Every structure is written in structure tokens, then in C-alpha cells.
GUDO-649972 format. One record per residue: x, y, z of N, C-alpha, C in turn; residue number from 1; residue in three letters. Coordinates in Angstrom, 3 decimals. Layout:
// GUDO-649972
- X,Y,Z,X,Y,Z,X,Y,Z,NUM,ALA
...
This chain:
// GUDO-649972
- 0.487,-17.776,-34.175,0.579,-18.638,-32.868,0.476,-20.003,-33.366,1,UNK
- 1.234,-20.474,-32.897,1.470,-22.287,-33.026,0.962,-22.914,-31.918,2,UNK
- 0.640,-24.148,-32.399,0.556,-25.051,-31.179,1.696,-26.246,-31.201,3,UNK
- 2.088,-26.728,-29.977,2.822,-27.734,-30.197,2.412,-28.930,-29.368,4,UNK
- 2.021,-30.009,-30.012,1.515,-30.995,-29.552,2.467,-32.231,-28.999,5,UNK
- 2.421,-32.737,-28.265,2.938,-34.239,-27.795,4.437,-33.886,-28.098,6,UNK
- 4.954,-32.735,-28.134,6.680,-32.464,-28.264,7.340,-32.405,-26.864,7,UNK
- 7.807,-33.675,-26.559,8.716,-33.800,-25.207,9.514,-32.621,-25.100,8,UNK
- 10.116,-32.190,-26.012,11.273,-30.814,-25.742,10.284,-29.399,-25.417,9,UNK
- 9.128,-29.202,-26.013,8.389,-28.008,-25.406,7.474,-28.341,-24.359,10,UNK
- 7.129,-29.568,-23.789,6.075,-29.987,-23.054,6.268,-28.944,-21.697,11,UNK
- 5.475,-28.334,-21.267,5.470,-27.548,-20.050,6.530,-26.077,-19.831,12,UNK
- 6.858,-25.760,-21.098,7.761,-24.717,-21.250,6.771,-23.395,-21.387,13,UNK
- 7.848,-22.657,-20.708,6.943,-21.269,-20.658,8.159,-20.232,-20.872,14,UNK
- 7.842,-19.017,-21.286,9.096,-17.720,-21.334,9.374,-17.283,-22.507,15,UNK
- 10.088,-16.511,-22.505,10.602,-15.967,-23.805,11.919,-16.586,-24.464,16,UNK
- 12.474,-16.756,-25.666,13.544,-16.975,-26.058,13.923,-15.442,-26.905,17,UNK
- 15.118,-15.015,-26.341,15.234,-13.694,-26.823,14.223,-12.733,-27.075,18,UNK
- 14.247,-11.923,-28.025,13.102,-11.237,-28.185,12.139,-11.564,-29.730,19,UNK
- 12.251,-12.883,-29.758,11.894,-13.543,-31.171,10.369,-14.150,-30.756,20,UNK
- 10.370,-15.135,-30.061,9.150,-15.606,-29.599,8.977,-16.120,-28.409,21,UNK
- 7.464,-16.648,-27.721,7.352,-16.400,-26.237,6.714,-18.187,-26.174,22,UNK
- 6.604,-18.788,-25.331,5.981,-19.975,-25.099,5.525,-19.929,-23.822,23,UNK
- 4.283,-20.213,-24.375,2.992,-19.959,-22.957,2.126,-21.391,-22.925,24,UNK
- 1.714,-21.650,-21.545,0.983,-22.670,-21.494,-0.513,-22.521,-21.134,25,UNK
- -1.303,-22.850,-21.821,-3.079,-22.730,-22.245,-3.901,-23.990,-22.052,26,UNK
- -4.718,-24.322,-21.248,-5.447,-25.177,-21.418,-4.660,-26.651,-21.368,27,UNK
- -3.311,-26.673,-20.595,-2.408,-28.229,-21.216,-1.925,-28.031,-22.360,28,UNK
- -1.775,-27.155,-23.063,-1.121,-27.234,-24.416,-0.134,-25.988,-24.376,29,UNK
- 1.129,-26.441,-25.179,2.070,-25.058,-25.233,1.624,-24.284,-26.411,30,UNK
- 1.525,-23.127,-26.111,1.538,-22.273,-27.507,2.876,-21.241,-27.630,31,UNK
- 3.104,-21.517,-28.923,4.352,-20.339,-29.316,3.831,-19.235,-30.133,32,UNK
- 4.273,-17.973,-29.463,3.576,-16.560,-30.096,5.054,-15.902,-30.407,33,UNK
- 4.439,-15.021,-31.132,5.646,-13.599,-31.275,5.934,-13.010,-30.234,34,UNK
- 7.022,-12.539,-29.961,7.427,-11.276,-29.147,6.510,-10.335,-29.124,35,UNK
- 5.736,-9.692,-28.017,5.077,-8.308,-28.005,5.847,-7.332,-28.681,36,UNK
- 5.307,-6.421,-29.331,5.930,-5.306,-29.551,5.326,-4.114,-28.567,37,UNK
- 6.115,-3.756,-27.677,5.562,-2.714,-26.856,6.224,-1.622,-27.045,38,UNK
- 6.671,-1.408,-28.295,7.188,-0.034,-28.613,6.476,1.359,-29.108,39,UNK
- 4.901,0.653,-29.464,4.078,1.764,-29.840,3.242,1.911,-28.415,40,UNK
- 3.368,1.314,-27.229,2.404,1.845,-25.921,3.011,3.203,-25.330,41,UNK
- 2.169,4.064,-25.016,2.462,4.983,-24.549,1.551,5.258,-22.903,42,UNK
- 2.592,5.284,-22.364,2.116,5.142,-20.663,1.694,6.468,-20.234,43,UNK
- 0.755,6.622,-19.551,0.005,7.760,-18.448,1.421,8.291,-17.740,44,UNK
- 1.147,9.664,-17.111,1.814,9.952,-16.293,2.078,9.322,-14.751,45,UNK
- 0.698,8.966,-14.090,1.065,7.987,-13.267,1.562,6.674,-13.474,46,UNK
- 1.522,6.062,-14.407,2.281,4.836,-14.599,3.573,4.700,-15.057,47,UNK
- 4.017,6.050,-15.648,5.498,6.305,-15.644,6.181,6.911,-14.341,48,UNK
- 5.526,7.671,-13.310,5.639,7.705,-12.068,5.816,6.356,-11.031,49,UNK
- 4.858,5.223,-11.312,5.159,4.014,-10.612,6.727,3.324,-11.529,50,UNK
- 6.516,3.403,-12.561,7.459,2.973,-13.062,8.981,3.042,-12.518,51,UNK
- 9.046,4.468,-12.334,10.426,5.094,-11.648,10.614,4.445,-10.332,52,UNK
- 9.412,4.643,-9.407,9.389,4.221,-8.276,9.967,2.913,-7.996,53,UNK
- 9.116,1.913,-9.019,9.575,0.477,-8.539,10.888,0.285,-9.100,54,UNK
- 11.109,1.100,-10.126,13.184,0.877,-10.778,13.789,1.057,-9.415,55,UNK
- 13.365,2.249,-8.466,14.173,2.577,-7.406,13.826,1.473,-6.218,56,UNK
- 12.761,0.879,-6.172,12.724,0.140,-5.319,13.270,-1.284,-5.691,57,UNK
- 13.356,-1.787,-6.922,14.453,-2.923,-7.181,15.707,-2.572,-6.975,58,UNK
- 16.530,-1.137,-7.201,17.721,-0.917,-6.997,18.206,-0.947,-5.040,59,UNK
- 17.094,-0.451,-4.456,17.073,-0.447,-3.105,17.233,-1.947,-2.529,60,UNK
- 16.356,-2.776,-3.573,16.130,-4.176,-2.800,17.546,-5.066,-3.126,61,UNK
- 18.362,-4.648,-4.301,19.374,-5.094,-4.607,20.580,-4.973,-3.871,62,UNK
- 20.447,-3.395,-3.381,21.552,-3.058,-2.428,21.429,-3.722,-1.173,63,UNK
- 20.104,-3.750,-0.565,20.042,-4.413,0.507,20.681,-6.116,0.553,64,UNK
- 20.401,-6.627,-0.531,20.769,-8.018,-0.658,21.995,-8.308,-0.977,65,UNK
- 22.995,-7.261,-1.568,24.497,-7.345,-1.840,24.853,-6.829,-0.689,66,UNK
- 24.261,-6.379,0.371,25.069,-5.767,1.298,24.854,-6.808,2.730,67,UNK
- 25.658,-7.228,3.116,25.837,-8.643,4.254,25.131,-7.569,5.453,68,UNK
- 25.637,-6.477,5.749,24.980,-6.348,7.160,23.844,-5.915,7.168,69,UNK
- 23.509,-5.206,5.759,22.238,-4.540,5.574,20.915,-6.064,5.740,70,UNK
- 21.553,-6.712,4.934,20.417,-8.127,4.651,20.535,-8.720,6.272,71,UNK
- 21.466,-8.926,6.958,21.391,-9.217,8.112,20.411,-8.669,9.050,72,UNK
- 20.352,-7.264,8.918,19.259,-6.584,10.237,18.173,-6.193,9.518,73,UNK
- 18.162,-6.686,7.980,16.663,-6.395,7.533,15.490,-7.458,8.334,74,UNK
- 14.289,-6.938,8.829,13.340,-7.543,9.334,12.354,-8.379,8.393,75,UNK
- 12.195,-9.602,8.426,11.568,-10.258,7.274,10.366,-11.074,8.054,76,UNK
- 9.103,-11.145,7.404,8.090,-11.610,7.875,8.038,-13.177,7.546,77,UNK
- 7.437,-13.964,8.036,7.393,-15.427,7.690,6.817,-15.240,6.398,78,UNK
- 7.827,-16.592,5.386,7.082,-16.870,4.541,7.556,-15.585,3.109,79,UNK
- 8.176,-14.796,3.645,8.778,-13.610,2.726,10.073,-13.381,2.882,80,UNK
- 10.646,-13.049,1.372,12.195,-13.486,1.144,12.610,-11.632,1.356,81,UNK
- 14.085,-11.414,1.978,14.219,-10.219,2.224,14.562,-9.142,0.993,82,UNK
- 14.497,-9.938,-0.072,14.213,-8.542,-1.291,12.766,-8.294,-1.762,83,UNK
- 12.038,-8.928,-1.375,10.638,-8.676,-1.596,9.992,-7.915,-0.532,84,UNK
- 10.598,-8.162,0.778,10.240,-7.392,1.801,10.595,-6.046,1.700,85,UNK
- 12.174,-5.643,0.987,12.995,-4.572,0.931,11.779,-3.706,-0.320,86,UNK
- 11.468,-4.342,-1.389,10.637,-3.710,-2.386,9.616,-2.972,-1.649,87,UNK
- 8.634,-4.110,-0.890,7.542,-3.472,-0.558,7.386,-2.385,0.760,88,UNK
- 8.530,-2.547,1.556,8.884,-1.594,2.142,9.258,0.006,1.314,89,UNK
- 10.062,-0.221,0.251,10.231,0.897,-0.523,9.119,1.509,-1.058,90,UNK
- 8.492,0.710,-1.598,6.784,0.979,-2.384,5.962,2.048,-1.118,91,UNK
- 6.090,1.575,-0.085,5.273,1.919,0.790,5.446,3.332,1.451,92,UNK
- 6.850,3.467,1.411,7.572,4.402,1.598,6.956,5.773,0.741,93,UNK
- 7.465,5.389,-0.699,7.755,6.482,-2.006,6.180,6.387,-2.778,94,UNK
- 5.255,5.640,-2.792,4.240,5.115,-3.400,3.214,5.525,-2.986,95,UNK
- 3.352,6.578,-2.030,1.967,7.121,-1.329,0.685,7.342,-2.252,96,UNK
- -0.567,7.012,-1.812,-1.704,6.923,-2.753,-2.573,8.504,-2.026,97,UNK
- -3.270,8.984,-2.483,-3.602,10.502,-2.144,-4.567,9.861,-0.963,98,UNK
- -4.860,10.342,0.221,-5.749,9.951,1.103,-7.128,10.267,0.515,99,UNK
- -8.006,9.625,1.404,-9.295,9.625,0.811,-10.124,10.506,1.582,100,UNK
- -10.563,11.548,0.935,-11.378,12.680,1.934,-12.241,12.010,2.634,101,UNK
- -12.627,12.861,3.719,-13.810,12.949,4.559,-14.865,12.874,4.031,102,UNK
- -15.965,12.301,3.787,-17.230,12.595,3.261,-18.535,12.492,4.189,103,UNK
- -19.504,13.145,4.326,-20.330,12.948,5.098,-21.410,12.461,4.345,104,UNK
- -21.734,10.953,5.020,-22.444,10.285,4.769,-23.976,9.847,5.306,105,UNK
- -24.007,10.606,6.219,-25.146,10.681,6.996,-26.733,10.574,6.271,106,UNK
- -26.742,11.678,5.022,-27.650,11.735,4.293,-27.873,10.400,3.577,107,UNK
- -27.084,9.763,2.997,-27.499,8.402,2.314,-27.792,7.464,3.342,108,UNK
- -27.261,7.492,4.886,-27.593,6.634,5.825,-28.834,6.445,6.002,109,UNK
- -29.368,7.590,5.503,-31.028,7.692,6.151,-31.779,8.046,5.300,110,UNK
- -31.600,7.748,4.013,-32.422,7.495,2.768,-33.238,6.220,3.100,111,UNK
- -34.568,6.385,3.008,-35.088,5.192,3.107,-35.417,4.097,1.857,112,UNK
- -34.648,4.976,0.668,-35.240,3.849,-0.409,-33.949,2.831,-0.497,113,UNK
- -32.729,3.052,0.686,-31.894,1.949,0.600,-32.016,1.115,1.752,114,UNK
- -31.373,0.037,0.937,-31.582,-1.447,2.030,-30.408,-1.372,2.817,115,UNK
- -30.063,-2.494,3.920,-29.159,-2.328,5.098,-27.769,-2.604,4.138,116,UNK
- -27.724,-3.368,3.173,-26.408,-3.902,2.292,-25.973,-2.786,1.540,117,UNK
- -26.831,-1.730,0.931,-26.277,-0.755,0.380,-25.717,0.314,1.254,118,UNK
- -26.254,0.465,2.543,-25.818,1.331,3.727,-24.378,0.996,3.897,119,UNK
- -24.391,-0.089,4.064,-23.215,-1.175,4.564,-22.148,-0.652,3.456,120,UNK
- -22.433,-0.784,2.050,-21.229,-0.523,0.970,-20.877,0.764,1.175,121,UNK
- -22.259,2.222,1.542,-21.958,3.498,1.602,-21.103,3.379,2.644,122,UNK
- -21.038,2.664,3.654,-20.052,2.707,4.718,-18.663,2.588,4.559,123,UNK
- -18.682,1.268,3.844,-17.264,0.638,3.017,-16.580,1.730,2.526,124,UNK
- -17.420,2.250,1.201,-16.799,3.392,0.414,-16.298,4.799,0.997,125,UNK
- -17.013,4.686,2.198,-16.395,6.099,2.505,-14.946,6.045,3.470,126,UNK
- -14.730,4.487,3.900,-13.312,4.440,4.081,-12.708,3.831,3.095,127,UNK
- -12.895,3.556,1.704,-12.089,3.071,0.811,-12.389,4.023,-0.546,128,UNK
- -11.812,3.534,-1.535,-11.708,4.419,-2.738,-13.214,3.812,-3.570,129,UNK
- -12.978,2.363,-3.499,-14.158,1.884,-4.710,-14.313,0.394,-4.020,130,UNK
- -15.474,0.066,-4.693,-15.783,-1.406,-4.434,-16.177,-2.158,-5.633,131,UNK
- -16.027,-3.431,-5.739,-16.039,-4.348,-6.839,-17.464,-5.163,-6.497,132,UNK
- -18.348,-5.794,-7.544,-19.187,-6.498,-7.427,-18.919,-7.536,-6.595,133,UNK
- -17.833,-8.492,-6.649,-17.471,-9.328,-5.804,-17.191,-9.284,-4.389,134,UNK
- -16.671,-7.956,-4.345,-16.333,-7.440,-2.709,-17.756,-6.988,-1.918,135,UNK
- -18.547,-6.495,-2.939,-20.123,-6.468,-2.482,-20.762,-7.609,-2.099,136,UNK
- -20.659,-8.616,-2.735,-21.443,-9.660,-2.853,-20.601,-10.523,-1.082,137,UNK
- -19.504,-10.030,-0.968,-18.955,-10.747,0.592,-19.259,-10.170,1.595,138,UNK
- -19.616,-8.823,1.032,-19.907,-7.591,2.214,-21.204,-7.940,2.815,139,UNK
- -22.172,-7.864,1.741,-23.522,-8.354,1.955,-23.979,-9.727,2.177,140,UNK
- -23.062,-10.365,1.915,-23.074,-12.121,2.097,-24.683,-12.448,0.912,141,UNK
- -24.194,-11.989,-0.242,-25.587,-12.193,-1.466,-24.821,-12.603,-2.607,142,UNK
- -26.125,-13.153,-3.567,-25.612,-13.563,-4.983,-25.129,-12.788,-5.842,143,UNK
- -24.486,-12.848,-6.823,-24.012,-12.154,-8.006,-25.239,-11.283,-8.707,144,UNK
- -26.357,-11.606,-8.896,-27.530,-11.027,-9.404,-28.057,-10.039,-8.554,145,UNK
- -28.017,-10.280,-7.249,-28.476,-9.130,-6.059,-27.462,-7.859,-6.331,146,UNK
- -26.387,-8.489,-5.765,-25.260,-7.263,-5.650,-25.518,-6.437,-6.988,147,UNK
- -25.466,-7.192,-8.257,-25.382,-5.989,-9.699,-26.919,-5.413,-9.668,148,UNK
- -27.938,-5.848,-9.223,-29.182,-5.301,-9.116,-28.802,-4.159,-7.858,149,UNK
- -28.365,-4.403,-6.856,-28.131,-3.200,-5.393,-27.226,-1.929,-6.208,150,UNK
- -26.315,-2.785,-6.534,-25.157,-1.771,-7.399,-25.819,-0.870,-8.560,151,UNK
- -26.263,-1.236,-9.110,-27.035,-0.687,-10.427,-28.067,0.659,-9.724,152,UNK
- -28.748,-0.148,-8.843,-29.750,0.769,-8.246,-28.963,1.958,-7.261,153,UNK
- -28.181,1.579,-6.681,-26.980,2.898,-6.207,-26.603,3.834,-7.274,154,UNK
- -26.289,3.605,-8.560,-25.868,4.074,-9.701,-26.954,4.986,-10.319,155,UNK
- -28.300,4.391,-10.176,-29.443,5.306,-10.819,-29.876,6.316,-9.635,156,UNK
- -29.583,5.748,-8.472,-29.836,6.856,-7.604,-28.702,8.142,-7.223,157,UNK
- -27.458,8.020,-8.294,-26.347,8.960,-8.338,-25.859,9.128,-7.050,158,UNK
- -25.344,7.852,-6.291,-24.899,7.929,-5.192,-23.519,7.303,-5.167,159,UNK
- -23.547,6.271,-6.143,-21.984,5.679,-6.873,-22.131,6.168,-8.087,160,UNK
- -20.697,6.061,-8.681,-20.464,6.303,-9.764,-20.605,4.847,-10.878,161,UNK
- -20.769,4.645,-11.981,-21.034,3.699,-12.862,-19.266,3.294,-13.280,162,UNK
- -19.231,2.017,-13.311,-17.800,1.355,-13.856,-17.243,1.764,-14.875,163,UNK
- -16.172,2.459,-14.919,-15.370,2.848,-16.410,-15.297,1.467,-17.119,164,UNK
- -15.259,0.410,-16.593,-15.139,-0.715,-17.563,-16.200,-1.790,-16.938,165,UNK
- -16.623,-2.768,-17.891,-17.680,-3.957,-17.606,-16.923,-5.254,-17.188,166,UNK
- -17.529,-5.856,-16.357,-16.877,-7.221,-16.529,-16.247,-7.506,-15.122,167,UNK
- -15.692,-8.272,-14.665,-14.586,-8.732,-13.659,-13.531,-7.445,-13.620,168,UNK
- -13.522,-7.293,-12.254,-12.960,-5.934,-12.132,-13.252,-4.362,-12.277,169,UNK
- -14.481,-4.725,-12.527,-15.357,-3.159,-12.767,-15.558,-2.612,-11.279,170,UNK
- -15.084,-1.517,-11.177,-14.856,-0.797,-9.690,-15.832,0.460,-9.662,171,UNK
- -16.659,0.754,-8.556,-17.661,1.427,-8.202,-17.539,2.399,-7.038,172,UNK
- -17.427,3.752,-7.463,-17.056,4.666,-6.511,-18.025,5.631,-5.864,173,UNK
- -17.965,6.422,-4.696,-18.792,7.109,-4.363,-18.915,8.446,-5.175,174,UNK
- -19.994,8.947,-5.231,-19.989,10.305,-6.033,-19.804,11.224,-4.844,175,UNK
- -18.740,12.098,-5.292,-18.496,12.992,-4.306,-19.146,14.362,-4.573,176,UNK
- -19.837,14.752,-3.757,-20.545,16.287,-4.138,-19.586,17.050,-3.259,177,UNK
- -19.270,18.613,-3.575,-18.884,19.732,-2.729,-19.595,19.380,-1.364,178,UNK
- -20.586,19.530,-1.199,-21.360,19.693,-0.001,-21.412,18.809,0.763,179,UNK
- -20.578,17.243,0.545,-20.531,16.542,1.055,-19.485,16.295,1.784,180,UNK
- -18.221,16.961,1.619,-16.741,17.011,1.484,-16.530,18.231,3.239,181,UNK
- -15.779,17.873,4.203,-15.596,18.643,5.211,-15.826,17.940,6.523,182,UNK
- -16.614,18.368,7.001,-16.982,17.977,8.694,-17.904,16.939,8.495,183,UNK
- -17.525,15.871,8.902,-18.515,14.872,8.718,-18.728,14.893,10.672,184,UNK
- -20.140,14.492,10.524,-20.841,14.590,11.996,-20.648,13.021,12.715,185,UNK
- -19.800,13.149,13.920,-20.155,11.780,14.468,-21.493,10.897,14.703,186,UNK
């Protein structure tokens, strides 16, 4: 990696030059790096599936853009291009996520060891797949240390799963027990 200082030609430059090197901006400096070698990357089945879906979405959006009739008929929201709206529509139609199973959370909500914030998070998790520390902070209007303690307590009680990764972006999800799936009391 090389740094380019006070060079009028490369100042603010970003992007790749062929497949040889890449210009990046970091803390106001222009960095020049070798083009990344992605030939050894192995994608899992889900990643490969979404790559194919996105390729189809891109082809669909290009078709919409290149056909004046389709382009004129396409409904676009404020601040959105026809191309991006077409990609979003295609992805929404073809990249369906598995539905979240109905889970009986009433035993958790009656647990006296849990505080109101934790019960609120359990309700959130019953409708969503996962929750991050940042989302918990907003949901409970608490500080980061409090959110961390509350989430760690839910992990200790085996109500939520510990995140697979640590740090920003770590996601917690409800522990799904066989007896909790099925009819949900209203």
C-alpha cells in the first residue's frame, strides 16, 4: 500500500485502474493498493443464490430502462430512479426470505426475572429475526452498557442466542424451542 501526499493528479481519486491497482480515500489521504484477488473466495449456497437473483434484477432493470414504453409506465417514488425502483421490485418479488415462525412468547413475558425493556425486546424478536445492541438501545431508550447487560442476561437465561460475531453488527435472536412453536395465545 502506498500513500500519495500533495499530489495534484491523485488528490481525491477513487476507484480501480484496470485490474492492477485501486485508489482509496482514508482520513483525507489517497491510498494506492493492489487490486484484490477474489479468485480463492468460496461463496455459500445462499450467497450464490442471491448473486443470481441480483444478476436477474440488474438485467430486468436494464430492460426497463432500454424500453421507452416500460420506462414511462414504471411508477417511481420521490428521489428514486427507475433503474433502482426496478431492481427493488425484482428483488422483493424473487428474494423472498423465509417467514418468521409464530412463537409462543407468553412464558417469557410472565417471567419475573425480566425487566420491561427485556420483555419489549422479546416482543420485538417475536416479529423480527434478530436484534442488535444498537436497536436494543433505541427500543429501550438506554445506554450501551445497560443494553449490553440486559442482552447478556437474556443470553444467560437461554432466551436469546449469543451473537455469532462480536462488536458492531452482532445480532441476537430468540432461542426457538419446539414447545414454543405453533398456536400462539392471543
